[in-house]
N, CA, C and O atoms as CSV, one atom per row, in Angstrom:
chain,resi,resn,atom,element,x,y,z
A,1,MET,N,N,127.434,73.465,75.290
A,1,MET,CA,C,126.657,72.973,76.399
A,1,MET,C,C,125.173,73.225,76.111
A,1,MET,O,O,124.781,74.335,75.750
A,2,LYS,N,N,124.376,72.209,76.271
A,2,LYS,CA,C,122.949,72.309,76.023
A,2,LYS,C,C,122.283,73.038,77.186
A,2,LYS,O,O,122.544,72.746,78.353
A,3,GLU,N,N,121.400,74.011,76.837
A,3,GLU,CA,C,120.692,74.749,77.874
A,3,GLU,C,C,119.561,73.918,78.443
A,3,GLU,O,O,118.894,73.183,77.714
A,4,LYS,N,N,119.346,74.032,79.739
A,4,LYS,CA,C,118.264,73.327,80.421
A,4,LYS,C,C,116.996,74.168,80.360
A,4,LYS,O,O,117.049,75.396,80.428
A,5,SER,N,N,115.871,73.504,80.232
A,5,SER,CA,C,114.581,74.177,80.252
A,5,SER,C,C,114.295,74.641,81.675
A,5,SER,O,O,114.614,73.945,82.639
A,6,ARG,N,N,113.695,75.817,81.800
A,6,ARG,CA,C,113.381,76.307,83.146
A,6,ARG,C,C,112.124,75.660,83.684
A,6,ARG,O,O,111.914,75.651,84.897
A,7,GLY,N,N,111.280,75.119,82.820
A,7,GLY,CA,C,110.055,74.463,83.258
A,7,GLY,C,C,108.915,75.443,83.443
A,7,GLY,O,O,109.118,76.657,83.457
A,8,ALA,N,N,107.719,74.907,83.583
A,8,ALA,CA,C,106.508,75.733,83.671
A,8,ALA,C,C,106.475,76.567,84.947
A,8,ALA,O,O,106.135,77.749,84.899
A,9,ALA,N,N,106.819,75.977,86.080
A,9,ALA,CA,C,106.715,76.702,87.358
A,9,ALA,C,C,107.644,77.914,87.386
A,9,ALA,O,O,107.218,79.009,87.753
A,10,LEU,N,N,108.899,77.729,87.004
A,10,LEU,CA,C,109.822,78.870,86.996
A,10,LEU,C,C,109.407,79.907,85.958
A,10,LEU,O,O,109.590,81.105,86.175
A,11,THR,N,N,108.855,79.465,84.843
A,11,THR,CA,C,108.378,80.411,83.834
A,11,THR,C,C,107.240,81.256,84.408
A,11,THR,O,O,107.215,82.472,84.221
A,12,ILE,N,N,106.317,80.625,85.093
A,12,ILE,CA,C,105.199,81.359,85.709
A,12,ILE,C,C,105.716,82.318,86.775
A,12,ILE,O,O,105.282,83.468,86.837
A,13,PHE,N,N,106.637,81.855,87.613
A,13,PHE,CA,C,107.204,82.739,88.634
A,13,PHE,C,C,107.908,83.926,87.987
A,13,PHE,O,O,107.771,85.051,88.467
A,14,ALA,N,N,108.654,83.701,86.914
A,14,ALA,CA,C,109.350,84.798,86.230
A,14,ALA,C,C,108.352,85.815,85.679
A,14,ALA,O,O,108.580,87.021,85.774
A,15,ILE,N,N,107.263,85.340,85.112
A,15,ILE,CA,C,106.237,86.246,84.589
A,15,ILE,C,C,105.611,87.054,85.729
A,15,ILE,O,O,105.420,88.263,85.603
A,16,LEU,N,N,105.294,86.387,86.835
A,16,LEU,CA,C,104.707,87.094,87.981
A,16,LEU,C,C,105.675,88.131,88.545
A,16,LEU,O,O,105.259,89.232,88.907
A,17,LEU,N,N,106.942,87.795,88.622
A,17,LEU,CA,C,107.937,88.742,89.134
A,17,LEU,C,C,108.127,89.907,88.169
A,17,LEU,O,O,108.338,91.038,88.606
A,18,ALA,N,N,108.055,89.650,86.864
A,18,ALA,CA,C,108.136,90.736,85.887
A,18,ALA,C,C,106.933,91.672,86.029
A,18,ALA,O,O,107.077,92.890,85.921
A,19,LEU,N,N,105.752,91.105,86.269
A,19,LEU,CA,C,104.564,91.935,86.494
A,19,LEU,C,C,104.702,92.760,87.771
A,19,LEU,O,O,104.258,93.907,87.823
A,20,MET,N,N,105.314,92.180,88.795
A,20,MET,CA,C,105.540,92.925,90.040
A,20,MET,C,C,106.541,94.061,89.803
A,20,MET,O,O,106.410,95.138,90.385
A,21,ALA,N,N,107.537,93.818,88.951
A,21,ALA,CA,C,108.496,94.880,88.613
A,21,ALA,C,C,107.773,96.037,87.931
A,21,ALA,O,O,108.008,97.199,88.262
A,22,ILE,N,N,106.900,95.723,86.987
A,22,ILE,CA,C,106.125,96.759,86.295
A,22,ILE,C,C,105.255,97.524,87.297
A,22,ILE,O,O,105.148,98.748,87.231
A,23,SER,N,N,104.640,96.794,88.218
A,23,SER,CA,C,103.823,97.421,89.255
A,23,SER,C,C,104.660,98.382,90.091
A,23,SER,O,O,104.215,99.489,90.396
A,24,ASN,N,N,105.862,97.969,90.462
A,24,ASN,CA,C,106.734,98.839,91.258
A,24,ASN,C,C,107.116,100.098,90.488
A,24,ASN,O,O,107.158,101.188,91.058
A,25,PHE,N,N,107.395,99.948,89.188
A,25,PHE,CA,C,107.740,101.123,88.383
A,25,PHE,C,C,106.570,102.106,88.304
A,25,PHE,O,O,106.785,103.312,88.179
A,26,GLY,N,N,105.341,101.605,88.377
A,26,GLY,CA,C,104.169,102.467,88.294
A,26,GLY,C,C,103.768,103.130,89.590
A,26,GLY,O,O,103.024,104.110,89.565
A,27,LYS,N,N,104.230,102.637,90.717
A,27,LYS,CA,C,103.795,103.172,92.016
A,27,LYS,C,C,104.081,104.658,92.200
A,27,LYS,O,O,103.237,105.355,92.764
A,28,PRO,N,N,105.214,105.181,91.758
A,28,PRO,CA,C,105.441,106.621,91.941
A,28,PRO,C,C,104.488,107.500,91.127
A,28,PRO,O,O,104.375,108.694,91.404
A,29,PHE,N,N,103.814,106.946,90.151
A,29,PHE,CA,C,102.962,107.748,89.275
A,29,PHE,C,C,101.479,107.642,89.622
A,29,PHE,O,O,100.639,108.232,88.942
A,30,SER,N,N,101.157,106.905,90.660
A,30,SER,CA,C,99.763,106.739,91.055
A,30,SER,C,C,99.261,108.000,91.746
A,30,SER,O,O,99.973,108.623,92.534
A,31,HIS,N,N,98.019,108.362,91.432
A,31,HIS,CA,C,97.393,109.502,92.100
A,31,HIS,C,C,96.605,109.058,93.323
A,31,HIS,O,O,96.020,109.884,94.024
A,32,ASN,N,N,96.591,107.756,93.578
A,32,ASN,CA,C,95.901,107.199,94.739
A,32,ASN,C,C,96.865,107.226,95.926
A,32,ASN,O,O,97.909,106.575,95.873
A,33,PRO,N,N,96.546,107.959,96.991
A,33,PRO,CA,C,97.475,108.018,98.131
A,33,PRO,C,C,97.654,106.672,98.831
A,33,PRO,O,O,98.586,106.507,99.619
A,34,GLY,N,N,96.772,105.705,98.553
A,34,GLY,CA,C,96.891,104.379,99.153
A,34,GLY,C,C,97.864,103.483,98.413
A,34,GLY,O,O,98.096,102.345,98.821
A,35,VAL,N,N,98.436,103.986,97.328
A,35,VAL,CA,C,99.385,103.188,96.553
A,35,VAL,C,C,100.779,103.737,96.823
A,35,VAL,O,O,101.068,104.902,96.549
A,36,GLY,N,N,101.622,102.893,97.354
A,36,GLY,CA,C,103.000,103.272,97.615
A,36,GLY,C,C,103.787,102.021,97.947
A,36,GLY,O,O,103.229,101.056,98.469
A,37,PHE,N,N,105.052,102.027,97.655
A,37,PHE,CA,C,105.887,100.874,97.944
A,37,PHE,C,C,105.972,100.706,99.458
A,37,PHE,O,O,106.132,101.682,100.191
A,38,VAL,N,N,105.864,99.466,99.917
A,38,VAL,CA,C,105.979,99.181,101.353
A,38,VAL,C,C,107.402,98.701,101.605
A,38,VAL,O,O,107.809,97.635,101.143
A,39,PHE,N,N,108.151,99.518,102.352
A,39,PHE,CA,C,109.558,99.241,102.632
A,39,PHE,C,C,109.733,98.994,104.122
A,39,PHE,O,O,109.575,99.903,104.937
A,40,PHE,N,N,110.059,97.756,104.465
A,40,PHE,CA,C,110.201,97.332,105.855
A,40,PHE,C,C,108.999,97.780,106.691
A,40,PHE,O,O,109.139,98.357,107.770
A,41,GLY,N,N,107.815,97.489,106.147
A,41,GLY,CA,C,106.572,97.708,106.869
A,41,GLY,C,C,105.960,99.082,106.738
A,41,GLY,O,O,104.835,99.289,107.193
A,42,THR,N,N,106.652,100.029,106.135
A,42,THR,CA,C,106.156,101.394,106.023
A,42,THR,C,C,105.779,101.708,104.582
A,42,THR,O,O,106.591,101.543,103.671
A,43,ARG,N,N,104.548,102.159,104.378
A,43,ARG,CA,C,104.121,102.564,103.039
A,43,ARG,C,C,104.748,103.915,102.730
A,43,ARG,O,O,104.553,104.887,103.460
A,44,LEU,N,N,105.492,103.960,101.655
A,44,LEU,CA,C,106.203,105.175,101.274
A,44,LEU,C,C,105.343,106.059,100.379
A,44,LEU,O,O,104.380,105.604,99.763
A,45,SER,N,N,105.717,107.328,100.326
A,45,SER,CA,C,105.090,108.276,99.410
A,45,SER,C,C,106.154,109.284,98.999
A,45,SER,O,O,107.235,109.339,99.585
A,46,GLY,N,N,105.837,110.074,97.993
A,46,GLY,CA,C,106.746,111.130,97.556
A,46,GLY,C,C,108.055,110.597,97.002
A,46,GLY,O,O,108.096,109.540,96.372
A,47,LEU,N,N,109.134,111.353,97.248
A,47,LEU,CA,C,110.450,111.009,96.715
A,47,LEU,C,C,110.962,109.656,97.218
A,47,LEU,O,O,111.510,108.892,96.423
A,48,PRO,N,N,110.804,109.327,98.521
A,48,PRO,CA,C,111.250,107.999,98.959
A,48,PRO,C,C,110.547,106.871,98.194
A,48,PRO,O,O,111.176,105.869,97.852
A,49,ASN,N,N,109.254,107.030,97.926
A,49,ASN,CA,C,108.513,106.032,97.157
A,49,ASN,C,C,109.091,105.917,95.750
A,49,ASN,O,O,109.265,104.812,95.236
A,50,MET,N,N,109.387,107.051,95.128
A,50,MET,CA,C,109.919,107.040,93.767
A,50,MET,C,C,111.268,106.310,93.718
A,50,MET,O,O,111.511,105.508,92.816
A,51,ILE,N,N,112.119,106.582,94.665
A,51,ILE,CA,C,113.463,105.991,94.671
A,51,ILE,C,C,113.400,104.498,94.981
A,51,ILE,O,O,113.945,103.684,94.235
A,52,VAL,N,N,112.741,104.140,96.070
A,52,VAL,CA,C,112.736,102.736,96.517
A,52,VAL,C,C,111.927,101.861,95.564
A,52,VAL,O,O,112.350,100.749,95.246
A,53,ALA,N,N,110.776,102.341,95.104
A,53,ALA,CA,C,109.970,101.549,94.161
A,53,ALA,C,C,110.743,101.297,92.873
A,53,ALA,O,O,110.670,100.206,92.308
A,54,THR,N,N,111.483,102.300,92.406
A,54,THR,CA,C,112.283,102.129,91.186
A,54,THR,C,C,113.412,101.135,91.412
A,54,THR,O,O,113.670,100.288,90.557
A,55,ILE,N,N,114.084,101.227,92.545
A,55,ILE,CA,C,115.173,100.283,92.847
A,55,ILE,C,C,114.628,98.852,92.886
A,55,ILE,O,O,115.212,97.948,92.289
A,56,PHE,N,N,113.517,98.650,93.586
A,56,PHE,CA,C,112.953,97.299,93.658
A,56,PHE,C,C,112.382,96.861,92.317
A,56,PHE,O,O,112.389,95.670,92.006
A,57,GLY,N,N,111.888,97.799,91.518
A,57,GLY,CA,C,111.445,97.462,90.170
A,57,GLY,C,C,112.602,96.937,89.339
A,57,GLY,O,O,112.454,95.957,88.608
A,58,ILE,N,N,113.745,97.582,89.449
A,58,ILE,CA,C,114.943,97.135,88.721
A,58,ILE,C,C,115.390,95.767,89.229
A,58,ILE,O,O,115.702,94.876,88.439
A,59,ILE,N,N,115.419,95.605,90.554
A,59,ILE,CA,C,115.828,94.316,91.134
A,59,ILE,C,C,114.926,93.198,90.622
A,59,ILE,O,O,115.415,92.143,90.216
A,60,LEU,N,N,113.614,93.422,90.640
A,60,LEU,CA,C,112.686,92.382,90.191
A,60,LEU,C,C,112.777,92.143,88.688
A,60,LEU,O,O,112.619,91.008,88.238
A,61,ALA,N,N,113.027,93.180,87.912
A,61,ALA,CA,C,113.193,92.997,86.466
A,61,ALA,C,C,114.444,92.165,86.174
A,61,ALA,O,O,114.416,91.268,85.331
A,62,VAL,N,N,115.521,92.463,86.863
A,62,VAL,CA,C,116.758,91.687,86.686
A,62,VAL,C,C,116.544,90.251,87.158
A,62,VAL,O,O,117.018,89.308,86.524
A,63,TYR,N,N,115.844,90.091,88.249
A,63,TYR,CA,C,115.537,88.760,88.787
A,63,TYR,C,C,114.700,87.954,87.794
A,63,TYR,O,O,114.996,86.790,87.525
A,64,ALA,N,N,113.658,88.576,87.254
A,64,ALA,CA,C,112.807,87.886,86.277
A,64,ALA,C,C,113.626,87.482,85.054
A,64,ALA,O,O,113.486,86.364,84.558
A,65,TYR,N,N,114.482,88.381,84.563
A,65,TYR,CA,C,115.351,88.045,83.440
A,65,TYR,C,C,116.269,86.872,83.800
A,65,TYR,O,O,116.463,85.953,83.005
A,66,GLY,N,N,116.827,86.921,85.014
A,66,GLY,CA,C,117.723,85.852,85.462
A,66,GLY,C,C,117.033,84.498,85.484
A,66,GLY,O,O,117.640,83.481,85.151
A,67,ILE,N,N,115.764,84.485,85.875
A,67,ILE,CA,C,115.014,83.227,85.855
A,67,ILE,C,C,114.758,82.797,84.419
A,67,ILE,O,O,114.981,81.638,84.069
A,68,PHE,N,N,114.286,83.732,83.577
A,68,PHE,CA,C,114.020,83.398,82.168
A,68,PHE,C,C,115.265,82.823,81.495
A,68,PHE,O,O,115.179,81.859,80.735
A,69,ALA,N,N,116.420,83.419,81.779
A,69,ALA,CA,C,117.664,83.001,81.143
A,69,ALA,C,C,118.397,81.912,81.926
A,69,ALA,O,O,119.446,81.435,81.492
A,70,MET,N,N,117.842,81.512,83.094
A,70,MET,CA,C,118.467,80.492,83.952
A,70,MET,C,C,119.916,80.859,84.290
A,70,MET,O,O,120.840,80.072,84.084
A,71,ARG,N,N,120.085,82.077,84.814
A,71,ARG,CA,C,121.414,82.591,85.171
A,71,ARG,C,C,121.678,82.420,86.659
A,71,ARG,O,O,120.759,82.472,87.476
A,72,LYS,N,N,122.938,82.218,86.999
A,72,LYS,CA,C,123.326,82.003,88.390
A,72,LYS,C,C,122.979,83.190,89.290
A,72,LYS,O,O,122.631,83.001,90.455
A,73,PHE,N,N,123.071,84.398,88.764
A,73,PHE,CA,C,122.819,85.570,89.600
A,73,PHE,C,C,121.377,85.637,90.098
A,73,PHE,O,O,121.085,86.375,91.039
A,74,ALA,N,N,120.472,84.877,89.480
A,74,ALA,CA,C,119.074,84.901,89.919
A,74,ALA,C,C,118.916,84.293,91.313
A,74,ALA,O,O,118.049,84.727,92.070
A,75,LEU,N,N,119.723,83.312,91.664
A,75,LEU,CA,C,119.569,82.639,92.955
A,75,LEU,C,C,119.809,83.571,94.147
A,75,LEU,O,O,118.956,83.621,95.034
A,76,PRO,N,N,120.924,84.313,94.219
A,76,PRO,CA,C,121.075,85.208,95.375
A,76,PRO,C,C,120.031,86.324,95.405
A,76,PRO,O,O,119.609,86.747,96.482
A,77,ILE,N,N,119.613,86.801,94.236
A,77,ILE,CA,C,118.552,87.809,94.217
A,77,ILE,C,C,117.271,87.187,94.770
A,77,ILE,O,O,116.555,87.821,95.545
A,78,GLY,N,N,116.984,85.956,94.373
A,78,GLY,CA,C,115.791,85.268,94.841
A,78,GLY,C,C,115.788,85.054,96.336
A,78,GLY,O,O,114.762,85.234,96.992
A,79,ILE,N,N,116.929,84.670,96.881
A,79,ILE,CA,C,117.034,84.464,98.327
A,79,ILE,C,C,116.846,85.795,99.060
A,79,ILE,O,O,116.125,85.865,100.055
A,80,PHE,N,N,117.499,86.846,98.562
A,80,PHE,CA,C,117.342,88.177,99.156
A,80,PHE,C,C,115.884,88.611,99.121
A,80,PHE,O,O,115.342,89.056,100.133
A,81,TYR,N,N,115.244,88.482,97.955
A,81,TYR,CA,C,113.874,88.966,97.811
A,81,TYR,C,C,112.896,88.153,98.669
A,81,TYR,O,O,111.987,88.719,99.276
A,82,ALA,N,N,113.079,86.845,98.720
A,82,ALA,CA,C,112.202,86.013,99.553
A,82,ALA,C,C,112.343,86.410,101.026
A,82,ALA,O,O,111.341,86.524,101.732
A,83,ALA,N,N,113.565,86.617,101.489
A,83,ALA,CA,C,113.787,87.033,102.879
A,83,ALA,C,C,113.151,88.402,103.133
A,83,ALA,O,O,112.534,88.620,104.175
A,84,TYR,N,N,113.304,89.316,102.180
A,84,TYR,CA,C,112.722,90.646,102.322
A,84,TYR,C,C,111.193,90.565,102.459
A,84,TYR,O,O,110.613,91.217,103.327
A,85,VAL,N,N,110.554,89.778,101.616
A,85,VAL,CA,C,109.092,89.655,101.662
A,85,VAL,C,C,108.652,89.057,102.997
A,85,VAL,O,O,107.674,89.513,103.590
A,86,ILE,N,N,109.363,88.050,103.468
A,86,ILE,CA,C,109.013,87.401,104.733
A,86,ILE,C,C,109.146,88.372,105.909
A,86,ILE,O,O,108.367,88.297,106.860
A,87,VAL,N,N,110.109,89.269,105.856
A,87,VAL,CA,C,110.275,90.271,106.916
A,87,VAL,C,C,109.282,91.420,106.739
A,87,VAL,O,O,108.688,91.882,107.713
A,88,ASN,N,N,109.104,91.871,105.522
A,88,ASN,CA,C,108.278,93.036,105.231
A,88,ASN,C,C,106.803,92.823,105.578
A,88,ASN,O,O,106.148,93.723,106.105
A,89,MET,N,N,106.291,91.640,105.283
A,89,MET,CA,C,104.866,91.364,105.465
A,89,MET,C,C,104.425,91.536,106.928
A,89,MET,O,O,103.493,92.298,107.187
A,90,PRO,N,N,105.064,90.854,107.890
A,90,PRO,CA,C,104.612,91.042,109.281
A,90,PRO,C,C,104.872,92.448,109.808
A,90,PRO,O,O,104.107,92.940,110.638
A,91,LEU,N,N,105.934,93.104,109.345
A,91,LEU,CA,C,106.188,94.479,109.788
A,91,LEU,C,C,105.056,95.403,109.360
A,91,LEU,O,O,104.635,96.269,110.128
A,92,PHE,N,N,104.560,95.224,108.138
A,92,PHE,CA,C,103.435,96.021,107.649
A,92,PHE,C,C,102.189,95.766,108.491
A,92,PHE,O,O,101.507,96.702,108.907
A,93,ILE,N,N,101.899,94.490,108.737
A,93,ILE,CA,C,100.711,94.131,109.509
A,93,ILE,C,C,100.804,94.689,110.935
A,93,ILE,O,O,99.821,95.212,111.459
A,94,LEU,N,N,101.975,94.581,111.558
A,94,LEU,CA,C,102.153,95.113,112.915
A,94,LEU,C,C,102.009,96.631,112.946
A,94,LEU,O,O,101.400,97.181,113.863
A,95,LYS,N,N,102.563,97.297,111.957
A,95,LYS,CA,C,102.532,98.763,111.953
A,95,LYS,C,C,101.132,99.306,111.709
A,95,LYS,O,O,100.726,100.281,112.342
A,96,TYR,N,N,100.395,98.687,110.801
A,96,TYR,CA,C,99.117,99.251,110.381
A,96,TYR,C,C,97.899,98.491,110.914
A,96,TYR,O,O,96.772,98.808,110.534
A,97,HIS,N,N,98.098,97.507,111.775
A,97,HIS,CA,C,96.977,96.729,112.326
A,97,HIS,C,C,95.943,97.662,112.962
A,97,HIS,O,O,96.281,98.483,113.815
A,98,GLY,N,N,94.699,97.530,112.547
A,98,GLY,CA,C,93.622,98.330,113.100
A,98,GLY,C,C,93.533,99.744,112.558
A,98,GLY,O,O,92.661,100.505,112.976
A,99,SER,N,N,94.410,100.114,111.642
A,99,SER,CA,C,94.402,101.478,111.106
A,99,SER,C,C,93.567,101.549,109.826
A,99,SER,O,O,93.097,100.535,109.310
A,100,ALA,N,N,93.399,102.762,109.338
A,100,ALA,CA,C,92.650,102.974,108.098
A,100,ALA,C,C,93.350,102.308,106.915
A,100,ALA,O,O,92.692,101.907,105.955
A,101,VAL,N,N,94.667,102.188,106.973
A,101,VAL,CA,C,95.427,101.557,105.887
A,101,VAL,C,C,94.964,100.112,105.698
A,101,VAL,O,O,94.783,99.661,104.567
A,102,MET,N,N,94.776,99.397,106.787
A,102,MET,CA,C,94.329,98.001,106.689
A,102,MET,C,C,92.867,97.917,106.271
A,102,MET,O,O,92.452,96.923,105.675
A,103,GLN,N,N,92.095,98.931,106.571
A,103,GLN,CA,C,90.677,98.923,106.237
A,103,GLN,C,C,90.413,99.286,104.785
A,103,GLN,O,O,89.276,99.199,104.320
A,104,GLU,N,N,91.465,99.696,104.056
A,104,GLU,CA,C,91.316,100.013,102.632
A,104,GLU,C,C,91.025,98.762,101.808
A,104,GLU,O,O,90.495,98.851,100.700
A,105,HIS,N,N,91.369,97.611,102.345
A,105,HIS,CA,C,91.237,96.350,101.613
A,105,HIS,C,C,90.263,95.421,102.331
A,105,HIS,O,O,90.111,95.471,103.552
A,106,SER,N,N,89.614,94.576,101.544
A,106,SER,CA,C,88.700,93.597,102.133
A,106,SER,C,C,89.497,92.419,102.679
A,106,SER,O,O,90.658,92.216,102.322
A,107,TRP,N,N,88.860,91.654,103.542
A,107,TRP,CA,C,89.490,90.449,104.090
A,107,TRP,C,C,89.763,89.445,102.987
A,107,TRP,O,O,90.696,88.649,103.092
A,108,ALA,N,N,88.965,89.470,101.934
A,108,ALA,CA,C,89.180,88.559,100.809
A,108,ALA,C,C,90.524,88.832,100.131
A,108,ALA,O,O,91.077,87.952,99.472
A,109,TYR,N,N,91.045,90.042,100.291
A,109,TYR,CA,C,92.365,90.397,99.771
A,109,TYR,C,C,93.440,90.190,100.844
A,109,TYR,O,O,94.503,89.632,100.570
A,110,LEU,N,N,93.154,90.639,102.049
A,110,LEU,CA,C,94.165,90.638,103.107
A,110,LEU,C,C,94.579,89.239,103.561
A,110,LEU,O,O,95.736,89.027,103.925
A,111,ILE,N,N,93.656,88.289,103.544
A,111,ILE,CA,C,93.997,86.948,104.028
A,111,ILE,C,C,94.870,86.180,103.034
A,111,ILE,O,O,95.896,85.637,103.444
A,112,PRO,N,N,94.513,86.108,101.743
A,112,PRO,CA,C,95.360,85.323,100.836
A,112,PRO,C,C,96.646,86.045,100.400
A,112,PRO,O,O,97.612,85.393,100.006
A,113,TYR,N,N,96.663,87.381,100.468
A,113,TYR,CA,C,97.821,88.118,99.948
A,113,TYR,C,C,99.165,87.657,100.533
A,113,TYR,O,O,100.099,87.417,99.767
A,114,PRO,N,N,99.297,87.526,101.854
A,114,PRO,CA,C,100.595,87.080,102.387
A,114,PRO,C,C,101.016,85.700,101.867
A,114,PRO,O,O,102.195,85.456,101.615
A,115,PHE,N,N,100.045,84.811,101.714
A,115,PHE,CA,C,100.376,83.473,101.207
A,115,PHE,C,C,100.864,83.531,99.768
A,115,PHE,O,O,101.799,82.825,99.391
A,116,VAL,N,N,100.230,84.371,98.972
A,116,VAL,CA,C,100.639,84.517,97.569
A,116,VAL,C,C,102.006,85.196,97.492
A,116,VAL,O,O,102.893,84.734,96.774
A,117,ALA,N,N,102.174,86.290,98.230
A,117,ALA,CA,C,103.436,87.037,98.183
A,117,ALA,C,C,104.610,86.178,98.659
A,117,ALA,O,O,105.656,86.125,98.011
A,118,ILE,N,N,104.427,85.520,99.779
A,118,ILE,CA,C,105.500,84.669,100.309
A,118,ILE,C,C,105.666,83.433,99.436
A,118,ILE,O,O,106.790,82.985,99.207
A,119,GLY,N,N,104.567,82.879,98.949
A,119,GLY,CA,C,104.638,81.693,98.104
A,119,GLY,C,C,105.381,81.929,96.803
A,119,GLY,O,O,106.198,81.105,96.393
A,120,VAL,N,N,105.102,83.055,96.149
A,120,VAL,CA,C,105.781,83.351,94.881
A,120,VAL,C,C,107.252,83.649,95.123
A,120,VAL,O,O,108.119,83.089,94.452
A,121,SER,N,N,107.538,84.531,96.082
A,121,SER,CA,C,108.943,84.902,96.300
A,121,SER,C,C,109.767,83.725,96.805
A,121,SER,O,O,110.875,83.494,96.321
A,122,SER,N,N,109.242,82.985,97.765
A,122,SER,CA,C,109.984,81.837,98.306
A,122,SER,C,C,109.973,80.656,97.343
A,122,SER,O,O,110.973,79.951,97.206
A,123,GLY,N,N,108.843,80.443,96.680
A,123,GLY,CA,C,108.751,79.329,95.730
A,123,GLY,C,C,109.752,79.455,94.607
A,123,GLY,O,O,110.387,78.472,94.226
A,124,ALA,N,N,109.903,80.659,94.069
A,124,ALA,CA,C,110.879,80.871,92.998
A,124,ALA,C,C,112.293,80.611,93.509
A,124,ALA,O,O,113.092,79.971,92.826
A,125,ALA,N,N,112.606,81.104,94.708
A,125,ALA,CA,C,113.941,80.906,95.268
A,125,ALA,C,C,114.227,79.423,95.525
A,125,ALA,O,O,115.326,78.943,95.248
A,126,VAL,N,N,113.242,78.707,96.052
A,126,VAL,CA,C,113.415,77.274,96.317
A,126,VAL,C,C,113.640,76.506,95.018
A,126,VAL,O,O,114.531,75.661,94.935
A,127,LEU,N,N,112.831,76.802,94.007
A,127,LEU,CA,C,113.002,76.107,92.725
A,127,LEU,C,C,114.361,76.414,92.098
A,127,LEU,O,O,115.005,75.523,91.544
A,128,LEU,N,N,114.795,77.663,92.185
A,128,LEU,CA,C,116.126,78.004,91.662
A,128,LEU,C,C,117.213,77.266,92.433
A,128,LEU,O,O,118.178,76.778,91.845
A,129,TYR,N,N,117.054,77.186,93.746
A,129,TYR,CA,C,118.043,76.472,94.550
A,129,TYR,C,C,118.115,74.999,94.151
A,129,TYR,O,O,119.201,74.432,94.029
A,130,ARG,N,N,116.956,74.391,93.951
A,130,ARG,CA,C,116.927,72.999,93.535
A,130,ARG,C,C,117.530,72.787,92.145
A,130,ARG,O,O,118.025,71.706,91.828
A,131,ARG,N,N,117.480,73.831,91.330
A,131,ARG,CA,C,117.987,73.743,89.958
A,131,ARG,C,C,119.324,74.466,89.789
A,131,ARG,O,O,119.718,74.768,88.663
A,132,LYS,N,N,120.030,74.749,90.891
A,132,LYS,CA,C,121.241,75.563,90.795
A,132,LYS,C,C,122.301,74.954,89.880
A,132,LYS,O,O,123.104,75.689,89.304
A,133,ALA,N,N,122.322,73.657,89.737
A,133,ALA,CA,C,123.279,73.023,88.818
A,133,ALA,C,C,122.946,73.349,87.360
A,133,ALA,O,O,123.818,73.271,86.496
A,134,ASP,N,N,121.699,73.710,87.084
A,134,ASP,CA,C,121.273,74.045,85.723
A,134,ASP,C,C,121.483,75.515,85.373
A,134,ASP,O,O,121.331,75.916,84.219
A,135,LEU,N,N,121.835,76.315,86.383
A,135,LEU,CA,C,122.017,77.750,86.143
A,135,LEU,C,C,123.364,78.005,85.500
A,135,LEU,O,O,124.384,77.451,85.910
A,136,GLY,N,N,123.350,78.850,84.491
A,136,GLY,CA,C,124.595,79.142,83.766
A,136,GLY,C,C,125.090,80.529,83.938
A,136,GLY,O,O,126.125,80.889,83.378
């Protein structure tokens, strides 16, 4: 059976997701208290940050590999991750609205970030869904 090309968009999404996996693996080692994995709206620190950031780093690494290899298992991971990002983003904003946590970043970062985060996670899932017949 001839393998299908994943195309430029899925390749870019896979690279971005792999970079996010690397970022998650690095979060437990940051000396900046403002860096921590955000889990259901709460910025983690300490041992919970180490555990959850590593788990999500593994999930994203497997997801990126699944996209690169055009594997069927990438689609449910993509749907899960897109749903998680869509839920996580507003929970974070609601929890930290008006706090020092939100003031750590400029509006130039805060305004486009949700669009990029939701766009990448949902865009990859949508493209995989459209190409599900090509997944092996």
